[in-house]
N, C-alpha and C positions, 0 to 999 in steps of 0.2 A: 504494500500500500504506500509506504513512504517513498520507495523508488519510483512508483507510478506518479505520485504527486510531484516529486522532484522533476520528473521528465516533463510533466505538463507545465510546470513553472518555467523550465529552460526553453520550452517551445512557445512561450507566451509572447504576445505582441510587445509587452512592456520590456521584457528582456531583449527582444530583437531590436527595439529602439535604442536601448542603452548600449548594445554591442555594435550599433551601426558605425561605420559602413562595412566592417569586416564580417559581422555575424558571430553568434555565440560559439560556434564550433571552432573558430579560429583561436579563441581564448581557451576553450576546454582542452584542445590538443596540446597547449603549452603545459597544462597541469598533468594530463595523462592522455596519451593517444587513443586509449580505448574508451574515453568519455566522449559522448556525442549527443547532440540534441536532434540533428537532422541528417547529417552525413552518415554513411556506413563505412566503417573501417574494420579490418580483421587482422589478427595475428596468426601466423603459421604455427600450428602446434605439432605437425607431423608431416614428413615427406616419405612416402612409401614407393619404392621402385616397382614398376609393373613390367617393363620391358627394358632389357639392357643387353640385347644380342649384338655381337660384333657386326659392325657395318650398318646397324639399324638405328634410327633416331631414338633417343632415350624417351621413355614414357614413365611418368610418376603420378601418383595420386597425392594431392596436397590437401591436408586437412586445415580448415580455417575456423577460428573462433571469432565470430563477428561481435560488433558492439550491440547494445540492446536495441538499437534502431533498426536492426535487420528484421524484416517482417516474415521471414520464412519463404518456402518455395514449394511449388508443385513438381512432381516428377516430370522431367522432360524440359523444364525451363532452363534459361541461361542467365549468366551474370557478367557484367563488364568489370574486369579487373584492371586497376590502375597502379602503376609503379612510378614513384617520383624518381626522375633521372638527373636531378640537379638543375641549377640555374632557373628554378621556378617552372620547369617543364614536367609534364606527366604523360606517360605513354600508356595507352589502354589496349586491351584486346578482350574479345568475348570468349568465354568458356562455358560449357554446359555443366550444371551441377550434377554430380554423379551419384550421390548417396540417396537414400530414401527420402521421400517428401518430408520436409521439416517445418517446425513451428518457429515463431518469433524468437530470436536470440539463440537458437540451437546451432551447434556446429554444422558446417557443410563441407563437402569435398568437391574438388575439381580434378579431373584426370587429364593431364597435359602431355601432349607429344611435342618434343623439341623441334622447332622449325626455324629456318633462316628467312622465310618469305614474308617478313612483316614490313617490307617496303621502306617507307621513309622514316621509320622509328630509329632512335639512336642505337638501340640494340633489341634483340629478340626477347620479348617477354616470356615466351614459352621456354627458351633456353635458360633465361634467368631463373625461372621457377623450378626447372628440373635439374639445373647444374650449379647454380650459385646461391640461391636462397637457402636460409637456414631456419631452424626453429626459432621463433621470436621475430622474424621479419614481418614488418607491417605493410599491408597493402590496402588499397582503396577499393570499394565495391559499389556497384549499383544495387538497387533492389532487383529481385528476380523478375524476369520478363519472359514473354513468349507464350504462344497458344498451342505449341506442339505438346499437348498433355493428354492424359487419359480422362475420360468422363468420370463423374462421381460414381455412376453406376456402370461398372465395367461389363461388357457383354460376356456371355458364357464362353465363347471362343474368340481369341484375337491372334493376329500374326504380328510379330516384331521382326523387322528386317534392318540390318545395319552392315556397314563396311568400314574397316579401319577405325579411326577415332570416332566415327559416327556411332559407335557402340555406347557412348556415354549416356545419352538421354534415354535410350531404350533399356540400358542396364538399370538406370534409376527407376524406370517404370517397373521392370521385373522385380527389383528389390522391394519396391513399395507394394506390389501385388502380393509378394510372399509375406510381407509384414501384415498386410490386411487379411491374410489367409484366404486369398482368392481361391475358390473351389472349382473354377472352370479350367479350360485348357489354354495353354499358351504355346504356339509354334514359333520358335525363335531361330532365324537364319542369320548367320554372321559370316562375312568374308574377311579373311586376313591373308597376307602374303605367304605366311608359313606359321608352323606351330610355335616357333621360338619368338615370333613377333605378335603373338596373340595377347591382347590386353585382357586382364582379369582371368588369366588362364586357370589358375588354381580354383578360383570360385566357380568358374564355369564347369570345370571337371567335377566338382562336388555336386553341382546342380544336375549334371548329366546322370550321375550315379543315383541321386536321391529321387529323381523323377518329380513326384508331386504335381503332376499335370503339365510339366514343361517338356515339350518335345524339342530338343536342342540339336541344331545342325551347324557344326563349325566347318566351313569350307575354305580350304587353303589353296589359293590360286597357283602357288608355286608347285603344288603337288598334282596339278592338273584337274582340280575340282571344277565342275561346270559353273558357269556364271548364271546370274538370275535370268530366268526366262519363263514364259507361260507354261512350257512343258514341264520344267522342274517344279514349279509351284503346283501344277495340277497333280503331279505325281506324289508330292508330299502332302498336299491338302486338297483333295478333290472338292471342286466347287469353291476354290479359294476366292474367286471374284466377289462372293457374297459375304466374306468374312472381314470384319473391320481390321484394318492393317495400318501400322505405323512404320515408316521407313526413314532412316537417316544415314547419310553417307556421302561419298563423292558424287559429282555430277553424273558420271557414267552409271552408277548404281541407281540413282534416282530416276534417270531417264529410262532405264530398263524397267523399273517398277511402274512408272507412269504408262509405258507402252503395254505392260502386262495387265493393267487395270483400266485401260482406256474404256470410256463409256460407263464406268461405275462411279459411285460416290463412296466406295469402301476405303480408299487410300488417303492417308494424311502423310505429308512428307516434310522433311527439314533438310535443307542442303548443308552438308558439311563444308563444301566449297561450291561457289557459284559456277555455272557452266562456262567454259572458255568459248563464249560465243562472240564472234567479231560483229560489230555493228556495221552500219553503212557509212563508208568513208566519203568525204566530199563536203564542201562548205567550210565555214569557219566556226571555231569554238571560242567564244568570248568569255573572259573572266572579268566581268564589268568593274568590280571593286578595285582591282589592281591595274586595270587598263590593258591587260595582256590578251592577245588574240593569237591562236595557233590554227594550223590547218587540221580539220577534223579527220583523224586517222581511223575512226571506227571503234576505238577502245572506250572503256567506260570513262565518264567525266572525271572520276577520281583519278584514274590512271593518267589521263591527259593533263589534269591539273598538276600532279606530281612531276610529270615529265617536263612541264613548263616551269618548274622550280617553286611551285606553291606547296604549302603544307596545310591543307584543310584538315579539320578535325575528322577523325574516323575511328572506328573500333573493330567491328567484326569483319568488314569487307565482304559480307555476303547477305546484306539486306535485312538483318534481323534486329540490330541494336538501335537503329535510327540516329546514331550520333553524327552521321555525315549529312543529315537532312539539310538541304539548301534550297533557297528560292530560285526557281527558273523564271526569268522574266519573259523570255520568248523562245520559240523553237519547238521542234518535235523530238521527243525522246522515246526510247523503247526500254521496257523493263526486261532484262535478260533472264530473269527467273520465270516470268509469266508470258512473255512475248507481247504483252499489251503495250500500245502506244498512246501517247497523249501530246497534244499541242496547245493545251490551255495556257493562257498567259498568267504569270504570277502565281505559280503553283509550287508546293513543296515537294521535292523529289529526293530520293536517296541516291546520291551520286555514285556510290560504289556499285550499284546494279543498274545504272541508267546509261545508255549509249545515245549520243545525239544522232539524228538523221537530218543532215543538211545543216544550215546555220542554226546556232543555238547560243543563248547567253544566260549565264548564271551569276549569282551574286557572290563571287569569290574574288 
């Protein structure tokens, strides 16, 4: 009760006015970084290696104890993680929460594969978390976001499909179903390059032996396992097109799933990486605020902005965190995830998944 009352006081308009212009969290962090009225921060309490095979990117599960401002998460949601890089700069990237659904203030985990592909950032956040961070390291968090989640009433039979690091949201779903003692059936298909690069290998092996309604299929492409296809799905789950399905992974896997479920409403997807779809080259791409104009080469607006030397804010780079949302004053753009086009003036677009078609101007 006292803690709740204290939180209400710290979030009050009176305290906000007294703390202006910096805000109360600026002062609280000077006392204790884990004190917050509005912002969410977390300390790393554990780093558990998942994959450390020779020649393979390192994968680790990082456990985070958040501040009391954390509102919890649903299985399948993601969070933006921020790391202070010095000189007042903060680099962010989006990761899926991998543990069971959690309540306000409860610990959470993210399972991270080390990558070098974080573009214009000073360093790779995923490499920092898997190779340099230690217990006690402080990070910044957003609240959990995303609608790639299970319904409150889970159907009797569902299918989970994942590839590579795309296993994290569906693993969160599976763990949550097991905690809920879901009595239905779960068919779980996961693709990985090889057994030694399999994330959550020990836990999945235990699930395979226990059963409890989980029909698990681990398919390793390096061993010649077949890729996702209607024939494979029909063999494993006759009538699969009528079974509610959640799929997360690289673009090739999602595109194969969408082709297998075309004409149905059974499939829900989350891209682990956006498709490498080239837009329509031609015309000029204008960055109005800085006065720069480049020849439109068909890449996403974010990629073209960075190639022009700009550093617009971005996070996930796959259209789910909305941190790169920018005003488009004129021009026609295509969403690379949905294929939808729009040429409305003065509309908010996500520049990481938008390619210009012809002349286009954005407020960057």
